TORFI-296407 format. One record per residue: x, y, z of N, C-alpha, C, CB in turn; residue number from 0. Coordinates in steps of 0.001 Angstrom, whole numbers, plus 500000, padded with zeros to 6 digits. Glycine has a CB too. Layout:
! TORFI-296407
SITE    n.px    n.py    n.pz   ca.px   ca.py   ca.pz    c.px    c.py    c.pz   cb.px   cb.py   cb.pz  seq
SITE       X       Y       Z       X       Y       Z       X       Y       Z       X       Y       Z  NUM
...
***
This chain:
! TORFI-296407
SITE    n.px    n.py    n.pz   ca.px   ca.py   ca.pz    c.px    c.py    c.pz   cb.px   cb.py   cb.pz  seq
SITE  462055  427409  287521  460717  427253  286574  459294  426420  287101  461233  426417  285231    0
SITE  458514  427230  286677  456862  426993  287144  456710  425534  286210  455479  428588  286531    1
SITE  456068  424581  287106  455389  423325  286746  453987  423485  286832  455792  422196  287586    2
SITE  453393  423723  285538  451850  423621  285479  451519  422191  285966  451232  423886  283915    3
SITE  450380  422135  286559  449687  420791  286758  448309  420454  285705  449175  420795  288384    4
SITE  448277  419563  284783  447123  419277  284526  446279  418453  285000  447126  419115  283710    5
SITE  445187  419213  285390  444138  418315  286217  443455  417267  285079  442811  419396  287018    6
SITE  443426  415931  285367  442741  415213  284567  441333  415583  284109  442750  414131  285098    7
SITE  440726  415057  282506  439718  415269  282672  438485  414737  283118  439706  415533  282060    8
SITE  438659  413261  283273  437746  412599  284008  438235  412290  285366  437354  411458  283338    9
SITE  437707  412262  286333  437845  411795  287710  436872  410621  288058  437602  412974  288663   10
SITE  437618  409585  288731  437267  408605  289121  437735  408054  290237  437327  408012  288360   11
SITE  436839  407316  291103  437544  406734  292217  437564  405225  292228  436958  407211  293456   12
SITE  438951  405086  292570  439697  403514  292572  438669  402896  293622  441638  403412  293216   13
SITE  438155  401755  293020  437411  400891  294255  437848  399248  293368  435125  401357  294504   14
SITE  438584  398652  294571  439027  397410  294426  438044  396399  293896  439511  397031  295602   15
SITE  438534  395300  292912  437235  394532  292704  436704  393973  294293  437563  393131  291541   16
SITE  437683  393476  294879  437190  392311  296157  436001  393514  297031  439043  391633  297563   17
SITE  436297  394690  296958  435299  395561  297512  433814  395341  297067  435689  396914  297186   18
SITE  433968  395689  295807  432549  396001  294938  431837  394685  295111  432764  396385  293133   19
SITE  432556  393305  295002  431892  391842  295378  431212  391964  296414  432793  390693  295659   20
SITE  431920  392556  297250  431200  392544  298938  430431  393327  298957  431976  392863  300221   21
SITE  430087  394230  298499  428829  395040  298017  427735  394439  297188  429267  396126  297236   22
SITE  427984  392897  296762  427337  392630  295588  427392  393218  293979  426287  392805  296003   23
SITE  428327  393759  293712  428468  394290  292566  429707  393281  292072  428704  395925  292648   24
SITE  429518  393621  290494  430795  393078  289885  431277  393970  289005  430665  391803  289199   25
SITE  432711  393941  289313  433640  395105  288524  433260  395386  287048  435244  394640  288463   26
SITE  432800  396596  286501  432599  396852  285145  433256  397380  284291  431841  397331  284997   27
SITE  433095  397741  283078  434148  398412  282302  434090  399730  282483  434110  398166  280932   28
SITE  435203  400225  282639  435534  401902  283067  435020  402645  281968  437260  402370  283260   29
SITE  435210  402044  280805  434546  403445  279576  435884  403979  279081  433467  405102  280445   30
SITE  436902  403817  279779  438332  404622  279726  439261  403854  278594  439198  404580  281383   31
SITE  439410  404534  277533  440825  403687  276901  441926  404907  276921  440594  402967  274982   32
SITE  443189  404276  276795  444577  405181  276735  444657  405753  275828  445779  404656  276770   33
SITE  444178  405345  274436  444468  406005  273565  443443  406768  273125  444969  405372  272785   34
SITE  442397  407726  273958  441863  408542  273718  442310  409516  274952  440595  408158  273429   35
SITE  443131  409537  275505  443839  410636  276648  445284  411041  275849  444241  409751  278487   36
SITE  445454  412358  276779  446845  412636  276075  447766  412224  276475  447241  413718  275942   37
SITE  447978  411563  277553  449290  411058  278046  449121  410056  279139  450160  412197  278552   38
SITE  450531  409143  279698  450152  408279  280433  449542  408737  281876  451188  407483  280478   39
SITE  450193  409714  282301  449599  410000  283693  448103  410272  283726  450286  411218  284310   40
SITE  447649  410975  282685  446265  411477  282462  445723  410120  282433  445956  412449  281100   41
SITE  446030  409402  281863  445103  407889  281583  444943  407419  282844  445851  406577  280628   42
SITE  446262  407270  283787  446169  406602  284995  445190  407200  285836  447393  406542  285641   43
SITE  445465  408708  285771  444533  409349  286815  442608  409366  286537  445158  411024  286849   44
SITE  442533  408896  284844  441254  409105  284697  440406  407803  284952  441067  409666  283402   45
SITE  441352  406626  285481  440603  405573  285663  440896  405579  287474  441131  404149  284609   46
SITE  441424  406388  288202  441299  406401  289762  442746  405811  290169  439906  405381  290398   47
SITE  443778  405381  289214  444742  404552  289921  445811  405756  290275  445378  403188  288939   48
SITE  445900  407041  289906  446430  408096  290372  445666  409309  290851  447179  408394  289534   49
SITE  445821  409984  291861  445510  411042  292320  446320  412332  292535  445109  410690  293196   50
SITE  445833  413353  292307  446622  414553  292443  447133  414796  294140  445626  415842  291848   51
SITE  448419  415217  294017  448798  415527  295397  448892  416676  295435  449880  415014  295925   52
SITE  449235  417164  296941  449308  418582  297466  450368  419666  296607  449819  418441  299058   53
SITE  451480  418967  296062  452573  419504  295699  452478  419714  293656  453841  418374  296433   54
SITE  451311  419537  293082  451024  419444  292022  451853  418590  291332  450902  420481  291605   55
SITE  451317  417032  291902  451763  416269  291239  450937  415177  291475  452989  416168  291387   56
SITE  451118  413874  290814  450498  412541  291270  451325  411883  292067  450144  411632  290219   57
SITE  450378  411184  292841  450570  409855  293489  449473  408743  293471  450839  410113  294840   58
SITE  449870  407511  293744  448936  406646  293877  447952  406672  294760  449385  405737  293985   59
SITE  446674  406486  294261  445448  406778  294977  444991  405686  295869  444392  407087  294045   60
SITE  444653  406177  297103  445018  405000  298371  444461  403663  298076  444336  405404  299916   61
SITE  442990  403651  297208  442461  402518  297020  443077  401453  295952  441239  402847  296755   62
SITE  443845  401723  295207  444609  401190  294075  446232  400890  294886  444616  402480  292624   63
SITE  446554  401886  295597  447661  401406  296310  447467  400162  297413  448187  402597  296975   64
SITE  446442  400247  298259  446196  399027  298942  445810  397807  298174  445234  399258  299845   65
SITE  445244  397638  297189  445079  396387  296642  446267  395743  295952  444044  396469  295777   66
SITE  446954  397298  295222  448486  396445  294662  449295  395869  295495  449520  397282  294005   67
SITE  449562  396638  296987  449966  395931  298153  449663  394693  298590  449697  396508  298996   68
SITE  448432  394563  298590  447797  393009  298941  448288  392122  297973  446114  392864  298890   69
SITE  448098  392516  296613  448342  391514  295306  450158  391320  295196  447582  392416  293590   70
SITE  450872  392250  295519  452477  392347  295738  452724  391039  296734  453032  394009  296563   71
SITE  452160  391149  298029  452553  390158  299001  452434  388910  298712  451967  390271  300063   72
SITE  451176  388568  297887  450556  387410  297313  451879  386966  296332  448974  387789  296465   73
SITE  451980  387597  295593  453128  387399  294496  454417  387002  294864  453379  388569  293792   74
SITE  454706  387948  295708  456384  387564  295915  456220  386398  297175  457568  389229  296529   75
SITE  455322  385580  297316  455743  384524  298068  455657  383341  297428  455117  384444  299184   76
SITE  455718  383433  296228  455952  382044  295116  456954  382709  294046  454247  381398  294162   77
SITE  456777  381696  293240  457776  381824  291747  456871  382620  290885  458203  380177  290833   78
SITE  457494  383580  290107  456524  384075  288983  456562  383404  287993  456678  385305  288510   79
SITE  455968  382963  287184  456010  381892  286123  455943  382834  284830  454681  380701  286238   80
SITE  456510  381947  283855  456707  382615  282236  455408  382641  281988  457594  381725  280941   81
SITE  454199  382004  282108  452870  382383  281882  452113  383387  282421  452273  381539  282071   82
SITE  452783  383888  283412  452347  385050  284038  452829  386408  283238  452874  385005  285497   83
SITE  453754  386315  283175  454952  387403  282133  454198  387611  280914  456687  386600  281578   84
SITE  453554  386432  280137  452866  386257  278960  451786  387023  278837  452522  385053  278776   85
SITE  450934  386753  280105  449572  387485  280141  449835  388646  280310  448608  387133  281104   86
SITE  450834  389498  280937  451190  390594  280926  451054  391272  280041  452026  390666  281172   87
SITE  451405  391179  278309  451562  391650  277357  451154  390542  276413  452745  392205  277315   88
SITE  449821  389718  277100  449047  389077  275649  449971  388314  274608  448365  390377  274698   89
SITE  451115  387733  275184  451791  387195  274314  451518  385761  274020  452957  387412  274629   90
SITE  451542  385395  272834  451194  383548  272667  452294  382874  272817  450627  382941  271170   91
SITE  453814  383265  272558  455123  382578  272977  455874  383378  273916  456031  382288  271797   92
SITE  456375  382673  274941  457697  383233  275854  458532  382072  275973  457340  383826  277474   93
SITE  459923  382850  276200  460589  382116  276506  461500  382636  277772  461109  381747  275405   94
SITE  462130  382083  278828  462983  382574  279835  464095  382232  279644  462720  382290  280997   95
SITE  464749  383274  280245  466398  383497  280161  466765  383864  281880  466893  385096  278878   96
SITE  466572  383370  282922  467163  383828  283956  465921  384361  284893  468241  384869  283523   97
SITE  465904  384539  285837  464914  384920  286761  463996  386195  286279  465641  385219  288079   98
SITE  464630  387244  285662  464108  388313  285280  464140  388742  283927  464542  389106  285946   99
SITE  464422  387603  282969  464636  388076  281448  463733  387013  280579  466427  388011  280936  100
SITE  463140  387674  279722  462101  386854  278807  462389  387432  277397  460372  387083  279262  101
SITE  462013  386415  276653  461639  386950  274893  460114  386515  274882  462700  385927  273328  102
SITE  459322  387444  274107  458195  387340  273573  457953  387082  272121  457678  388300  273900  103
SITE  457852  386145  271835  457288  386024  270523  459028  386072  269685  455931  387536  270125  104
SITE  459891  385462  270559  460862  385753  269395  461885  386469  269415  460370  386237  268491  105
SITE  461027  387784  269483  461958  388913  269093  461810  390094  269799  461833  389267  267752  106
SITE  460854  389894  271366  460413  391070  272027  460966  390440  273485  458622  391492  271831  107
SITE  462636  391379  273817  463073  391013  274723  462709  391880  275988  464245  390850  274409  108
SITE  462227  391537  277125  462242  391985  278647  463230  391502  279701  461012  391633  279203  109
SITE  463499  392607  280215  464273  392290  281658  464035  393205  282683  465800  392279  281554  110
SITE  463641  392759  283564  463451  393282  285175  464557  393777  285590  463083  392227  286257  111
SITE  464636  394809  286399  465854  395214  286879  465990  394537  288370  465930  396831  286860  112
SITE  465026  394161  288776  465376  392941  289856  463936  392418  289941  466084  393454  291555  113
SITE  463754  391211  291030  462820  390246  291202  461679  391192  291907  463397  388917  292075  114
SITE  462284  392178  292805  461061  393069  293240  460167  393786  291920  461716  394356  294247  115
SITE  460867  394147  290920  460201  394879  289997  459342  393886  289366  461091  395615  289063  116
SITE  459928  392800  288860  458909  391980  288215  457803  391312  289025  459565  390979  287543  117
SITE  457729  391041  290569  456673  390968  291324  455834  392350  291277  457134  390577  292665  118
SITE  456262  393261  291352  455422  394689  291268  454472  394757  290061  456459  396007  291117  119
SITE  455157  394405  288683  454273  394220  287740  453177  393337  287315  454803  394209  287099  120
SITE  453572  391904  287977  452681  390921  287880  451287  391278  288657  453354  389687  288388  121
SITE  451820  391877  289531  450867  392132  290732  449858  393402  290241  451834  392569  292235  122
SITE  450657  394061  289409  449847  395124  288779  448697  394919  287535  450855  396004  288286  123
SITE  449474  393873  287050  448829  393523  286004  447159  393573  285591  449250  392434  285993  124
SITE  446809  392727  286218  445034  392769  286177  444434  393782  286759  444311  391628  286872  125
SITE  445017  394513  287678  444497  395838  287908  444472  396769  286691  445278  396460  288959  126
SITE  445380  396660  285953  445326  397619  284830  444269  397281  283807  446660  397688  284143  127
SITE  444420  395888  283382  443597  395191  282453  442182  395580  282565  443730  393765  282627  128
SITE  441965  395697  284170  440496  395828  284319  439782  397380  284457  440173  395008  285604  129
SITE  441116  397981  284255  440825  399517  284267  440767  400251  282919  441904  400220  285075  130
SITE  440994  399796  281917  441402  400085  280768  440710  399047  279482  442918  400040  280942  131
SITE  439546  399934  279033  439221  398931  277941  439931  398573  276955  438304  399193  277372  132
SITE  441009  399521  276419  441681  398913  275581  442814  398295  275592  441756  399459  274938  133
SITE  443442  397604  276960  444118  397328  277481  444661  396005  276342  443623  397274  278827  134
SITE  443776  395611  275985  444241  394284  275260  444922  394642  273778  442839  393224  275024  135
SITE  444580  395891  273270  445184  396683  272009  446206  396987  272519  444517  397899  271383  136
SITE  446656  397504  273475  447891  398441  273892  448961  397870  273872  447886  399006  275135  137
SITE  450043  398543  272914  451201  397605  272769  451905  397888  273840  452039  397701  271532  138
SITE  452979  396715  273706  453820  396370  274745  454936  397288  275658  454433  395448  274168  139
SITE  455460  398366  274497  456058  399668  274540  455116  400548  275680  456063  400353  272927  140
SITE  454118  400662  275355  452835  401441  276495  452764  400737  277597  451177  401488  275988  141
SITE  452389  399561  277754  452564  398939  279066  453633  398753  279726  452182  397937  279086  142
SITE  454909  398672  279189  456095  398905  279915  456184  400239  280721  457176  398836  278980  143
SITE  456095  401305  279965  455778  402555  280385  454894  402899  281510  455341  403088  279435  144
SITE  453571  402497  281252  452661  402668  282613  453131  401480  283797  450829  402406  282161  145
SITE  453987  400773  283578  454376  399947  284784  455444  400374  285547  454687  398669  284446  146
SITE  456565  401115  284638  457365  401767  285343  457011  402842  286077  458174  402044  284710  147
SITE  456042  404049  285628  455581  404961  286406  454973  404670  287548  454909  405606  285830  148
SITE  454049  403324  287717  453540  402987  288712  454851  402494  289874  452484  401956  288245  149
SITE  455606  401912  289347  456670  401311  290596  457731  402514  290907  457685  399739  290019  150
SITE  457678  403477  289896  458346  404979  290526  457670  405519  291949  458044  406342  289311  151
SITE  456372  405165  291955  455601  405638  292847  455340  404973  294092  454615  405842  292308  152
SITE  456151  403694  293818  455879  403099  295263  457001  403623  296476  455979  401340  295122  153
SITE  456362  403371  297739  456882  403621  298996  457694  402481  299673  455805  403990  299807  154
SITE  457077  401314  299304  457510  400507  300268  457819  399360  299048  456372  400188  301618  155
SITE  459272  398553  299674  459530  397761  298391  458911  396223  298548  461233  397705  298094  156
SITE  458423  395944  297047  457845  394676  296742  458407  393470  297321  457855  394512  295433  157
SITE  459738  393482  297361  460479  392326  298110  460132  392277  299714  462146  392541  297924  158
SITE  460604  393466  300506  461035  393534  302159  459953  394291  302608  462575  394319  302623  159
SITE  459230  395192  301916  458353  396265  302473  459253  397514  303343  457230  395462  303520  160
SITE  460742  397496  302787  461397  398516  303009  461313  399957  302806  462122  398249  302645  161
SITE  461356  401011  303336  461572  402398  302491  462155  402243  301030  462638  403373  303292  162
SITE  461467  403394  299898  461980  403540  298871  462580  404821  298537  461208  403191  298136  163
SITE  463451  404908  298001  463965  406271  297529  464470  406377  296327  464909  406767  298279  164
SITE  464644  407480  295760  464577  407822  294700  466087  408837  293924  463249  408431  294859  165
SITE  466674  408588  293194  468023  409010  292939  467911  409727  291271  469153  407535  293105  166
SITE  468689  410438  290948  468495  411058  289627  469898  411778  289435  467141  412124  289569  167
SITE  470184  412128  288246  471612  412532  287729  471600  412801  286229  472703  411365  288020  168
SITE  471612  414093  285893  471387  414679  284534  472650  414418  284104  470929  416210  284393  169
SITE  472793  414191  282532  473600  413687  281667  473571  414666  280496  473236  412307  281356  170
SITE  474513  415190  279927  474745  415658  278702  475878  415437  277991  474616  416755  278730  171
SITE  475734  414363  277254  477029  413950  276298  477023  414734  275212  477070  412469  275753  172
SITE  478499  414520  274836  478531  415541  273547  477813  414619  272199  480431  416056  273133  173
SITE  477407  414998  271445  477041  414581  270160  475502  414004  270564  478195  413417  269463  174
SITE  475047  414032  271636  473706  413255  272023  472472  414142  272480  474019  412257  273248  175
SITE  471514  413947  272684  470445  414851  273212  470906  414690  275116  468536  414125  272625  176
SITE  470835  415434  275820  470450  415245  276936  469691  414544  277646  470264  415851  277111  177
SITE  469724  413892  278848  468619  413053  279712  469190  413110  280960  468322  411454  279286  178
SITE  467914  412541  281809  468291  412274  283123  468162  410856  283398  467533  413048  284053  179
SITE  468972  410570  284142  468906  408829  284531  468102  408868  285983  470785  407945  284783  180
SITE  466863  408220  286245  466199  408219  287234  466217  406688  287884  464931  408783  286851  181
SITE  466440  406693  288899  466324  405246  289443  465623  405181  291043  467965  404573  289474  182
SITE  464845  404313  291191  464025  404179  292565  464722  402757  292942  462074  404135  292409  183
SITE  464823  402633  294251  465870  401447  295043  465208  401603  296505  467904  401885  295065  184
SITE  465227  400199  296766  464939  399961  298141  466016  400340  299327  464661  398559  298195  185
SITE  465857  401109  300295  466942  401377  301238  467537  400059  302059  466384  402433  302257  186
SITE  466507  399058  302266  467063  398020  303167  467540  397139  302363  466173  397396  304111  187
SITE  467143  396429  301178  467473  395393  300661  468363  395883  299097  466088  394506  300580  188
SITE  468461  396921  298881  469162  397575  297762  468476  396850  296453  470901  397357  297869  189
SITE  467367  396493  296318  466902  396127  295142  466390  397266  294156  465924  395219  295425  190
SITE  466690  397410  292939  466652  398307  292129  464789  398031  291413  468141  398102  291078  191
SITE  464265  399180  291967  462621  399195  291171  462626  399786  289851  461421  400149  291999  192
SITE  463129  400661  289647  462929  401495  288276  464187  402184  288015  461712  402631  288330  193
SITE  464784  401856  286362  465900  402520  285897  465698  403111  284887  466873  401866  285718  194
SITE  465617  404039  284613  465180  404331  283318  465896  405939  282685  463437  404328  283455  195
SITE  466099  406348  281688  466664  407195  281080  465554  408226  280529  467490  406544  280145  196
SITE  465508  409419  280946  464462  410353  280138  464884  411233  279606  463515  410931  280733  197
SITE  464639  411613  278402  465193  412758  277506  464633  414069  278276  464612  412657  275784  198
SITE  465377  414854  278022  464957  415988  278113  463622  416586  277766  465700  416464  277616  199
SITE  463349  416275  276623  462313  416686  275888  461003  415965  276578  462577  416332  274348  200
SITE  461116  414886  276899  459908  414474  277529  459739  414472  279400  459762  412986  276915  201
SITE  460405  415115  279841  460944  415161  281089  459524  415547  281811  462280  416237  281248  202
SITE  458730  416540  281231  457280  417220  281949  456381  416242  282567  456290  417988  280840  203
SITE  455713  415121  281800  455362  414093  282738  455822  413302  283280  454806  413575  282542  204
SITE  457323  413132  283413  457793  412437  284710  457915  413408  285995  459248  411777  284436  205
SITE  458263  415006  285701  458139  415602  286770  456602  415715  287622  458674  416775  286391  206
SITE  455463  415364  286632  454293  415423  287317  454336  414086  288327  453037  415474  286249  207
SITE  455176  413424  288109  455416  412120  289398  456449  412363  290425  455956  410614  288757  208
SITE  456867  413486  290435  457684  414142  291423  459053  414014  291461  457319  413813  292549  209
SITE  459496  413421  290294  461317  413017  289888  461278  414303  288795  461811  410923  288893  210
SITE  462700  414371  288564  463229  415269  287776  463144  416876  288280  462572  415026  286516  211
SITE  464190  417324  288610  464006  418602  289053  463995  419425  287637  465174  419038  290151  212
SITE  463390  420687  288170  463071  421694  286742  464183  422229  286351  462073  422975  286894  213
SITE  464545  422449  285037  466114  422939  284319  465454  424253  283648  467003  421619  282885  214
SITE  466599  425242  284118  466224  426267  283183  466976  425917  281520  466789  427810  283923  215
SITE  466072  426741  280873  466524  426408  279510  467784  426800  278709  465632  426798  278821  216
***
């Protein structure tokens, strides 16, 4: 089955904030809102975080990838604080339960697959905030989805810089809708970066990230 590639309606180039400041410019509003675009990949491409790849999929844009990597290295050298996690989701209250588990506002549970995944999201948080005009009003579920998509495109581990691999397997359970389990992990330290269950009905947008084999109906 052929997979059609939808080019983003807006083409922008990502310039890291430090580079802008080096030329005497301040980072400005992008004018792009998540809610105005058709999907997560289109939103990320519209602000220059994703770029089209040669195989009709998306990849991390080089400018974003380099700044994100620099921020990852800075964050992993210290402990991630609950306040940083609260900032990721603009939460007023947060409780920590272990290294990678948190509860926001007493009812929203968050758990990362590994410290490497948590580090990656904390490092990406301010980059996404500065990219989208409506980040402050974007709900936690949408933010989590964007973070997972970015982690799935990492080629180096946030913990040790080892190579990242992706694995997937299709599940067709009785009396339930079929889905595919997608997991990315470090080949060197075995840290799991992303682990998601993608229903077949939502597979297309994940195929645009280079995962999920096309399946005949």
